[in-house]
VEXZA-920880 format. One record per residue (C-alpha): residue number from 1; x, y, z. Coordinates in pm, whole numbers, plus 50000, padded with zeros to 5 digits. Layout:
{seq=NUM&x=X&y=Y&z=Z} .
...
END
This chain:
{seq=1&x=26314&y=42541&z=81116} .
{seq=2&x=26192&y=42488&z=80707} .
{seq=3&x=26365&y=42239&z=80505} .
{seq=4&x=26471&y=42245&z=80159} .
{seq=5&x=26552&y=41975&z=79903} .
{seq=6&x=26970&y=41983&z=79815} .
{seq=7&x=26940&y=42075&z=79483} .
{seq=8&x=26725&y=42318&z=79257} .
{seq=9&x=26657&y=42006&z=79014} .
{seq=10&x=26522&y=41831&z=79310} .
{seq=11&x=26276&y=42106&z=79466} .
{seq=12&x=25981&y=42000&z=79351} .
{seq=13&x=25998&y=41597&z=79449} .
{seq=14&x=25825&y=41592&z=79789} .
{seq=15&x=26020&y=41279&z=79863} .
{seq=16&x=26362&y=41340&z=79794} .
{seq=17&x=26550&y=41219&z=80117} .
{seq=18&x=26843&y=41478&z=80086} .
{seq=19&x=26758&y=41822&z=80280} .
{seq=20&x=26887&y=42093&z=80403} .
{seq=21&x=26786&y=42382&z=80627} .
{seq=22&x=26669&y=42733&z=80455} .
{seq=23&x=26971&y=42972&z=80483} .
{seq=24&x=26894&y=43257&z=80732} .
{seq=25&x=27107&y=43582&z=80700} .
{seq=26&x=27117&y=43920&z=80898} .
{seq=27&x=27261&y=44250&z=80798} .
{seq=28&x=27543&y=44384&z=81088} .
{seq=29&x=27686&y=44724&z=81119} .
{seq=30&x=27690&y=45033&z=80950} .
{seq=31&x=27879&y=45199&z=80673} .
{seq=32&x=28205&y=45090&z=80579} .
{seq=33&x=28200&y=44803&z=80864} .
{seq=34&x=27823&y=44675&z=80734} .
{seq=35&x=27843&y=44261&z=80743} .
{seq=36&x=27608&y=43982&z=80623} .
{seq=37&x=27602&y=43732&z=80914} .
{seq=38&x=27463&y=43390&z=80758} .
{seq=39&x=27307&y=43281&z=81110} .
{seq=40&x=27286&y=42887&z=81010} .
{seq=41&x=27587&y=42847&z=80814} .
{seq=42&x=27729&y=42573&z=81034} .
{seq=43&x=27370&y=42372&z=80992} .
{seq=44&x=27352&y=42430&z=80626} .
{seq=45&x=27747&y=42286&z=80561} .
{seq=46&x=27627&y=41991&z=80788} .
{seq=47&x=27361&y=41915&z=80576} .
{seq=48&x=27587&y=41963&z=80278} .
{seq=49&x=27834&y=41741&z=80437} .
{seq=50&x=28130&y=42038&z=80377} .
{seq=51&x=28299&y=42231&z=80637} .
{seq=52&x=28128&y=42562&z=80711} .
{seq=53&x=28444&y=42790&z=80588} .
{seq=54&x=28454&y=42615&z=80218} .
{seq=55&x=28059&y=42808&z=80204} .
{seq=56&x=28183&y=43085&z=80366} .
{seq=57&x=28494&y=43176&z=80167} .
{seq=58&x=28280&y=43065&z=79829} .
{seq=59&x=28090&y=43353&z=79889} .
{seq=60&x=28377&y=43573&z=79969} .
{seq=61&x=28530&y=43462&z=79627} .
{seq=62&x=28192&y=43491&z=79413} .
{seq=63&x=28121&y=43867&z=79589} .
{seq=64&x=28471&y=43980&z=79576} .
{seq=65&x=28436&y=44041&z=79953} .
{seq=66&x=28629&y=43932&z=80248} .
{seq=67&x=28494&y=43666&z=80456} .
{seq=68&x=28540&y=43493&z=80757} .
{seq=69&x=28446&y=43176&z=80957} .
{seq=70&x=28485&y=43152&z=81322} .
{seq=71&x=28490&y=42777&z=81402} .
{seq=72&x=28480&y=42794&z=81763} .
{seq=73&x=28159&y=43028&z=81808} .
{seq=74&x=28036&y=42898&z=81448} .
{seq=75&x=28008&y=43259&z=81307} .
{seq=76&x=28016&y=43344&z=80897} .
{seq=77&x=28073&y=43683&z=80783} .
{seq=78&x=28098&y=43799&z=80440} .
{seq=79&x=28141&y=44178&z=80408} .
{seq=80&x=27888&y=44427&z=80237} .
{seq=81&x=27503&y=44402&z=80280} .
{seq=82&x=27391&y=44099&z=80093} .
{seq=83&x=26997&y=43977&z=80015} .
{seq=84&x=26918&y=43648&z=80107} .
{seq=85&x=26836&y=43519&z=79772} .
{seq=86&x=27153&y=43660&z=79602} .
{seq=87&x=27355&y=43423&z=79867} .
{seq=88&x=27118&y=43106&z=79814} .
{seq=89&x=27173&y=43107&z=79442} .
{seq=90&x=27550&y=43121&z=79526} .
{seq=91&x=27480&y=42843&z=79762} .
{seq=92&x=27346&y=42696&z=79471} .
{seq=93&x=27625&y=42707&z=79236} .
{seq=94&x=27844&y=42560&z=79555} .
{seq=95&x=27617&y=42274&z=79561} .
{seq=96&x=27662&y=42163&z=79203} .
{seq=97&x=28009&y=42252&z=79184} .
{seq=98&x=28113&y=42071&z=79504} .
{seq=99&x=27853&y=41860&z=79650} .
{seq=100&x=27658&y=41686&z=79356} .
{seq=101&x=27802&y=41408&z=79186} .
{seq=102&x=27845&y=41482&z=78826} .
{seq=103&x=27699&y=41147&z=78748} .
{seq=104&x=27397&y=41070&z=78918} .
{seq=105&x=27339&y=41423&z=79086} .
{seq=106&x=27356&y=41253&z=79439} .
{seq=107&x=27468&y=41461&z=79686} .
{seq=108&x=27627&y=41200&z=79923} .
{seq=109&x=28001&y=41280&z=79764} .
{seq=110&x=28373&y=41303&z=79964} .
{seq=111&x=28615&y=41514&z=79853} .
{seq=112&x=28944&y=41376&z=79742} .
{seq=113&x=29256&y=41547&z=79726} .
{seq=114&x=29517&y=41355&z=79456} .
{seq=115&x=29929&y=41362&z=79489} .
{seq=116&x=29898&y=41594&z=79206} .
{seq=117&x=29689&y=41847&z=79400} .
{seq=118&x=29392&y=41771&z=79198} .
{seq=119&x=29020&y=41783&z=79351} .
{seq=120&x=28763&y=41522&z=79295} .
{seq=121&x=28448&y=41410&z=79424} .
{seq=122&x=28351&y=41043&z=79503} .
{seq=123&x=28021&y=40926&z=79496} .
{seq=124&x=27924&y=40654&z=79765} .
{seq=125&x=27624&y=40614&z=79595} .
{seq=126&x=27723&y=40530&z=79206} .
{seq=127&x=28105&y=40511&z=79275} .
{seq=128&x=28158&y=40763&z=78968} .
{seq=129&x=28446&y=41045&z=79035} .
{seq=130&x=28391&y=41380&z=78912} .
{seq=131&x=28646&y=41618&z=78837} .
{seq=132&x=28640&y=41961&z=79012} .
{seq=133&x=28708&y=42268&z=78766} .
{seq=134&x=29045&y=42358&z=78908} .
{seq=135&x=29037&y=42729&z=78795} .
{seq=136&x=28790&y=42798&z=79037} .
{seq=137&x=28938&y=43036&z=79321} .
{seq=138&x=28779&y=42804&z=79578} .
{seq=139&x=29024&y=42509&z=79508} .
{seq=140&x=29314&y=42654&z=79646} .
{seq=141&x=29159&y=42710&z=79952} .
{seq=142&x=29062&y=42334&z=79965} .
{seq=143&x=29410&y=42229&z=79864} .
{seq=144&x=29540&y=42450&z=80161} .
{seq=145&x=29267&y=42335&z=80383} .
{seq=146&x=29164&y=42012&z=80320} .
{seq=147&x=28861&y=41790&z=80479} .
{seq=148&x=28910&y=41580&z=80769} .
{seq=149&x=29015&y=41209&z=80640} .
{seq=150&x=28830&y=40924&z=80772} .
{seq=151&x=28997&y=40688&z=80933} .
{seq=152&x=29010&y=40337&z=80762} .
{seq=153&x=29024&y=40193&z=81088} .
{seq=154&x=28636&y=40280&z=81154} .
{seq=155&x=28557&y=40056&z=80869} .
{seq=156&x=28771&y=39776&z=81027} .
{seq=157&x=28603&y=39896&z=81359} .
{seq=158&x=28280&y=39839&z=81224} .
{seq=159&x=28364&y=39499&z=81108} .
{seq=160&x=28507&y=39391&z=81435} .
{seq=161&x=28180&y=39475&z=81635} .
{seq=162&x=28004&y=39330&z=81370} .
{seq=163&x=28212&y=38953&z=81419} .
{seq=164&x=28179&y=39016&z=81825} .
{seq=165&x=27797&y=39038&z=81770} .
{seq=166&x=27806&y=38741&z=81571} .
{seq=167&x=28002&y=38520&z=81813} .
{seq=168&x=27759&y=38673&z=82086} .
{seq=169&x=27478&y=38506&z=81864} .
{seq=170&x=27649&y=38191&z=81825} .
{seq=171&x=27708&y=38168&z=82216} .
{seq=172&x=27307&y=38221&z=82271} .
{seq=173&x=27267&y=37966&z=82012} .
{seq=174&x=27532&y=37725&z=82196} .
{seq=175&x=27357&y=37769&z=82506} .
{seq=176&x=27017&y=37698&z=82396} .
{seq=177&x=27160&y=37365&z=82247} .
{seq=178&x=27308&y=37256&z=82540} .
{seq=179&x=26968&y=37335&z=82763} .
{seq=180&x=26778&y=37154&z=82481} .
{seq=181&x=27017&y=36864&z=82521} .
{seq=182&x=27007&y=36861&z=82895} .
{seq=183&x=26604&y=36873&z=82887} .
{seq=184&x=26626&y=36555&z=82666} .
{seq=185&x=26854&y=36379&z=82906} .
{seq=186&x=26662&y=36437&z=83206} .
{seq=187&x=26318&y=36331&z=83012} .
{seq=188&x=26525&y=35987&z=82910} .
{seq=189&x=26643&y=35935&z=83268} .
{seq=190&x=26300&y=35988&z=83392} .
{seq=191&x=26126&y=35686&z=83133} .
{seq=192&x=26421&y=35494&z=83259} .
{seq=193&x=26332&y=35530&z=83626} .
{seq=194&x=25975&y=35456&z=83580} .
{seq=195&x=26060&y=35134&z=83380} .
{seq=196&x=26293&y=35066&z=83666} .
{seq=197&x=26021&y=35092&z=83929} .
{seq=198&x=25779&y=34895&z=83705} .
{seq=199&x=26054&y=34624&z=83707} .
{seq=200&x=26130&y=34619&z=84055} .
{seq=201&x=25742&y=34606&z=84156} .
{seq=202&x=25681&y=34314&z=83984} .
{seq=203&x=25996&y=34125&z=84096} .
{seq=204&x=25851&y=34185&z=84462} .
{seq=205&x=25498&y=34071&z=84394} .
{seq=206&x=25651&y=33720&z=84273} .
{seq=207&x=25877&y=33701&z=84550} .
{seq=208&x=25627&y=33797&z=84824} .
{seq=209&x=25356&y=33594&z=84695} .
{seq=210&x=25260&y=33284&z=84938} .
{seq=211&x=25205&y=32903&z=84790} .
{seq=212&x=24856&y=32928&z=84912} .
{seq=213&x=24762&y=33199&z=84691} .
{seq=214&x=24801&y=32987&z=84345} .
{seq=215&x=24418&y=32927&z=84351} .
{seq=216&x=24348&y=33348&z=84383} .
{seq=217&x=24579&y=33387&z=84135} .
{seq=218&x=24436&y=33174&z=83895} .
{seq=219&x=24116&y=33381&z=83890} .
{seq=220&x=24340&y=33658&z=83737} .
{seq=221&x=24281&y=33667&z=83355} .
{seq=222&x=24574&y=33556&z=83121} .
{seq=223&x=24563&y=33912&z=82957} .
{seq=224&x=24644&y=34092&z=83249} .
{seq=225&x=24901&y=33859&z=83379} .
{seq=226&x=25087&y=33919&z=83028} .
{seq=227&x=25070&y=34334&z=83052} .
{seq=228&x=25281&y=34304&z=83354} .
{seq=229&x=25599&y=34101&z=83171} .
{seq=230&x=25855&y=34244&z=82981} .
{seq=231&x=26057&y=33992&z=82736} .
{seq=232&x=26385&y=34117&z=82629} .
{seq=233&x=26631&y=33927&z=82441} .
{seq=234&x=27010&y=33926&z=82462} .
{seq=235&x=27182&y=34072&z=82155} .
{seq=236&x=27527&y=34016&z=82241} .
{seq=237&x=27725&y=33857&z=81999} .
{seq=238&x=27800&y=33570&z=82216} .
{seq=239&x=27434&y=33503&z=82254} .
{seq=240&x=27372&y=33530&z=81899} .
{seq=241&x=27622&y=33236&z=81859} .
{seq=242&x=27455&y=33020&z=82112} .
{seq=243&x=27111&y=33076&z=81960} .
{seq=244&x=27302&y=32990&z=81589} .
{seq=245&x=27441&y=32691&z=81731} .
{seq=246&x=27103&y=32570&z=81874} .
{seq=247&x=26923&y=32645&z=81527} .
{seq=248&x=27151&y=32498&z=81300} .
{seq=249&x=27366&y=32215&z=81303} .
{seq=250&x=27723&y=32145&z=81386} .
{seq=251&x=27869&y=32198&z=81021} .
{seq=252&x=27645&y=32475&z=80940} .
{seq=253&x=27697&y=32684&z=81256} .
{seq=254&x=28091&y=32650&z=81145} .
{seq=255&x=28024&y=32769&z=80838} .
{seq=256&x=27865&y=33126&z=80944} .
{seq=257&x=28086&y=33388&z=81029} .
{seq=258&x=27993&y=33704&z=81231} .
{seq=259&x=28058&y=34029&z=81118} .
{seq=260&x=28219&y=34093&z=81490} .
{seq=261&x=28478&y=33873&z=81394} .
{seq=262&x=28594&y=33991&z=81048} .
{seq=263&x=28922&y=34104&z=81038} .
{seq=264&x=28943&y=34483&z=81009} .
{seq=265&x=29119&y=34570&z=80612} .
{seq=266&x=29398&y=34813&z=80649} .
{seq=267&x=29322&y=35148&z=80587} .
{seq=268&x=29376&y=35272&z=80171} .
{seq=269&x=29697&y=35462&z=80239} .
{seq=270&x=29678&y=35823&z=80134} .
{seq=271&x=29893&y=35993&z=79856} .
{seq=272&x=30151&y=36181&z=79997} .
{seq=273&x=30101&y=36558&z=80035} .
{seq=274&x=30304&y=36681&z=79771} .
{seq=275&x=30155&y=36487&z=79493} .
{seq=276&x=29790&y=36628&z=79611} .
{seq=277&x=29949&y=36956&z=79632} .
{seq=278&x=30133&y=36935&z=79270} .
{seq=279&x=29805&y=36821&z=79135} .
{seq=280&x=29600&y=37022&z=79271} .
{seq=281&x=29822&y=37352&z=79172} .
{seq=282&x=29852&y=37258&z=78803} .
{seq=283&x=29485&y=37186&z=78774} .
{seq=284&x=29402&y=37512&z=78878} .
{seq=285&x=29686&y=37662&z=78662} .
{seq=286&x=29552&y=37480&z=78357} .
{seq=287&x=29209&y=37637&z=78473} .
{seq=288&x=29379&y=37986&z=78481} .
{seq=289&x=29534&y=37967&z=78153} .
{seq=290&x=29178&y=37872&z=78042} .
{seq=291&x=29056&y=38216&z=78195} .
{seq=292&x=28894&y=38097&z=78510} .
{seq=293&x=28730&y=38396&z=78655} .
{seq=294&x=28743&y=38437&z=79076} .
{seq=295&x=28382&y=38337&z=79097} .
{seq=296&x=28485&y=38031&z=78900} .
{seq=297&x=28768&y=37948&z=79146} .
{seq=298&x=28520&y=38028&z=79462} .
{seq=299&x=28281&y=37749&z=79356} .
{seq=300&x=28544&y=37495&z=79249} .
{seq=301&x=28719&y=37500&z=79580} .
{seq=302&x=28505&y=37253&z=79718} .
{seq=303&x=28579&y=36996&z=79447} .
{seq=304&x=28995&y=37017&z=79483} .
{seq=305&x=29177&y=36752&z=79631} .
{seq=306&x=29350&y=36774&z=79958} .
{seq=307&x=29261&y=36934&z=80297} .
{seq=308&x=29171&y=37286&z=80323} .
{seq=309&x=29533&y=37410&z=80417} .
{seq=310&x=29663&y=37202&z=80115} .
{seq=311&x=29400&y=37351&z=79881} .
{seq=312&x=29512&y=37686&z=79983} .
{seq=313&x=29861&y=37634&z=79953} .
{seq=314&x=29828&y=37505&z=79592} .
{seq=315&x=29580&y=37805&z=79493} .
{seq=316&x=29841&y=38027&z=79587} .
{seq=317&x=30158&y=37829&z=79418} .
{seq=318&x=29914&y=37797&z=79111} .
{seq=319&x=29887&y=38185&z=79141} .
{seq=320&x=30241&y=38309&z=79202} .
{seq=321&x=30460&y=38011&z=79152} .
{seq=322&x=30668&y=38164&z=78912} .
{seq=323&x=30671&y=38512&z=79055} .
{seq=324&x=30976&y=38696&z=79157} .
{seq=325&x=31062&y=39046&z=79155} .
{seq=326&x=30739&y=39211&z=79146} .
{seq=327&x=30552&y=38977&z=79346} .
{seq=328&x=30362&y=39227&z=79545} .
{seq=329&x=30245&y=39386&z=79209} .
{seq=330&x=30138&y=39044&z=79115} .
{seq=331&x=29955&y=38980&z=79430} .
{seq=332&x=29787&y=39332&z=79394} .
{seq=333&x=29651&y=39247&z=79025} .
{seq=334&x=29543&y=38891&z=79164} .
{seq=335&x=29384&y=39007&z=79483} .
{seq=336&x=29032&y=38903&z=79358} .
{seq=337&x=29112&y=38601&z=79357} .
{seq=338&x=29240&y=38607&z=79728} .
{seq=339&x=28896&y=38751&z=79799} .
{seq=340&x=28724&y=38454&z=79645} .
{seq=341&x=28885&y=38196&z=79855} .
{seq=342&x=28913&y=38392&z=80194} .
{seq=343&x=28568&y=38403&z=80421} .
{seq=344&x=28630&y=38406&z=80735} .
{seq=345&x=28934&y=38426&z=81025} .
{seq=346&x=29017&y=38075&z=80934} .
{seq=347&x=29083&y=38120&z=80556} .
{seq=348&x=29279&y=38428&z=80631} .
{seq=349&x=29513&y=38226&z=80847} .
{seq=350&x=29526&y=37969&z=80592} .
{seq=351&x=29634&y=38211&z=80340} .
{seq=352&x=29905&y=38358&z=80569} .
{seq=353&x=29997&y=37999&z=80608} .
{seq=354&x=30022&y=37953&z=80242} .
{seq=355&x=30236&y=38281&z=80176} .
{seq=356&x=30472&y=38119&z=80461} .
{seq=357&x=30514&y=37784&z=80270} .
{seq=358&x=30537&y=37991&z=79937} .
{seq=359&x=30852&y=38208&z=80104} .
{seq=360&x=31005&y=37886&z=80208} .
{seq=361&x=31082&y=37805&z=79842} .
{seq=362&x=31064&y=38083&z=79641} .
{seq=363&x=31322&y=38305&z=79529} .
{seq=364&x=31500&y=38578&z=79720} .
{seq=365&x=31353&y=38844&z=79520} .
{seq=366&x=31020&y=38740&z=79574} .
{seq=367&x=31085&y=38674&z=79968} .
{seq=368&x=31194&y=39075&z=80000} .
{seq=369&x=30881&y=39199&z=79861} .
{seq=370&x=30640&y=38976&z=80086} .
{seq=371&x=30578&y=39242&z=80323} .
{seq=372&x=30454&y=39462&z=80056} .
{seq=373&x=30204&y=39172&z=79925} .
{seq=374&x=30095&y=39158&z=80286} .
{seq=375&x=30012&y=39522&z=80305} .
{seq=376&x=29844&y=39528&z=79990} .
{seq=377&x=29627&y=39208&z=80098} .
{seq=378&x=29545&y=39388&z=80404} .
{seq=379&x=29472&y=39755&z=80252} .
{seq=380&x=29236&y=39548&z=80051} .
{seq=381&x=29046&y=39395&z=80319} .
{seq=382&x=29149&y=39050&z=80229} .
{seq=383&x=29361&y=39022&z=80557} .
{seq=384&x=29285&y=39181&z=80918} .
{seq=385&x=29535&y=39324&z=81142} .
{seq=386&x=29455&y=39123&z=81436} .
{seq=387&x=29496&y=38766&z=81201} .
{seq=388&x=29839&y=38918&z=81089} .
{seq=389&x=29960&y=38982&z=81433} .
{seq=390&x=29865&y=38645&z=81550} .
{seq=391&x=29997&y=38457&z=81278} .
{seq=392&x=30341&y=38671&z=81343} .
{seq=393&x=30347&y=38570&z=81693} .
{seq=394&x=30280&y=38237&z=81644} .
{seq=395&x=30555&y=38180&z=81366} .
{seq=396&x=30831&y=38373&z=81570} .
{seq=397&x=30743&y=38153&z=81847} .
{seq=398&x=30696&y=37812&z=81675} .
{seq=399&x=30951&y=37587&z=81548} .
{seq=400&x=31022&y=37749&z=81203} .
{seq=401&x=31089&y=38111&z=81382} .
{seq=402&x=31446&y=38090&z=81222} .
{seq=403&x=31291&y=38116&z=80865} .
{seq=404&x=31373&y=38502&z=80661} .
{seq=405&x=31012&y=38550&z=80640} .
{seq=406&x=30948&y=38675&z=80976} .
{seq=407&x=31278&y=38938&z=80979} .
{seq=408&x=31113&y=39068&z=80669} .
{seq=409&x=30748&y=39128&z=80800} .
{seq=410&x=30864&y=39268&z=81115} .
{seq=411&x=30817&y=39618&z=81045} .
{seq=412&x=30518&y=39574&z=80897} .
{seq=413&x=30367&y=39363&z=81180} .
{seq=414&x=30508&y=39696&z=81433} .
{seq=415&x=30377&y=39956&z=81266} .
{seq=416&x=30016&y=39738&z=81269} .
{seq=417&x=30054&y=39721&z=81646} .
{seq=418&x=30162&y=40092&z=81659} .
{seq=419&x=29878&y=40201&z=81467} .
{seq=420&x=29640&y=40001&z=81684} .
{seq=421&x=29798&y=40156&z=82027} .
{seq=422&x=29762&y=40506&z=81871} .
{seq=423&x=29395&y=40495&z=81736} .
{seq=424&x=29321&y=40337&z=82139} .
{seq=425&x=29493&y=40634&z=82281} .
{seq=426&x=29299&y=40908&z=82051} .
END
């Protein structure tokens, strides 16, 4: 099948990657019942990333003729006899209006329909959003027959599959490390066994040598005798003290103090967690006032005092400590800071625990919006549904199960669980 570059401006580019099949038409019927059948309309529309019903309807609107697309059979019909070249020109106009990005000309776009019934194209290559002319007749048909929306679960499923792949790779690496350790242990055990056998042979020869063989032993060179002798030194503390007493005088030996007899110094008391939390939070607040960016926060996390959970609590306290009504909007505005400090599942759990700690001392107005705040982080791919559900289940079963946060978060968690079950059934 002959392939053409998508877009007339790219027709001379031999290396253009976006291609579509050449349109094939066939005239059917006679008289008033004559029709033009676009034989491969399904393949052409698939290459453009648009439903075949859109292109068929566009031909009908532009030609002023009735058009029909049968989804079951894939048949595309337009009343009247029309040349292939004319339909190809109309298809080119369709591509410019509803396929190509108005910014970069890339045909890899998705149709978006806003709440105000406005149609736009979002480019997957450059991110430009193109506004479609709503005066065109096809726009009303697109609004009534919107394209199938790709579920956001697909991206999350891809991330889950990638994480599972990484976990499997880590498990394989761990098994290889264990095998290496076992091989090293076996090699060390073999060396130890050989050494013990040499010692045993040497002791047997000493005990079994008769007294009359001294003359024969005298003929053996001294170097060969020394090769079989193994010299060892007792390195225990008691043996060291004994040697010191033998070598030094009694007065000097009493003055020597071994490191093993030194009294252990009491550990330096650590500052209270509240002090660490407040100091770290105030430090972050000062940096935020100075205009600290998310990337700068990410690079400075390692230098902050306290444990990982304390640092996360301090960051959340610094960002939203004064939040009341409108807490969820503040979380949405400062989402880049959350994305900067959340890297993996453990950091997601630390963020949720920081939210839990924050809600324990925040105002009632902020507490009412905690579910909206968590949903905003979920929609922004900062938190994943598995981590949210796990955190909720641990919380309602833990010692702090009576906290009001669980009552406010419960509807959102149930919605997540129902959405997962529906996607599994589909």
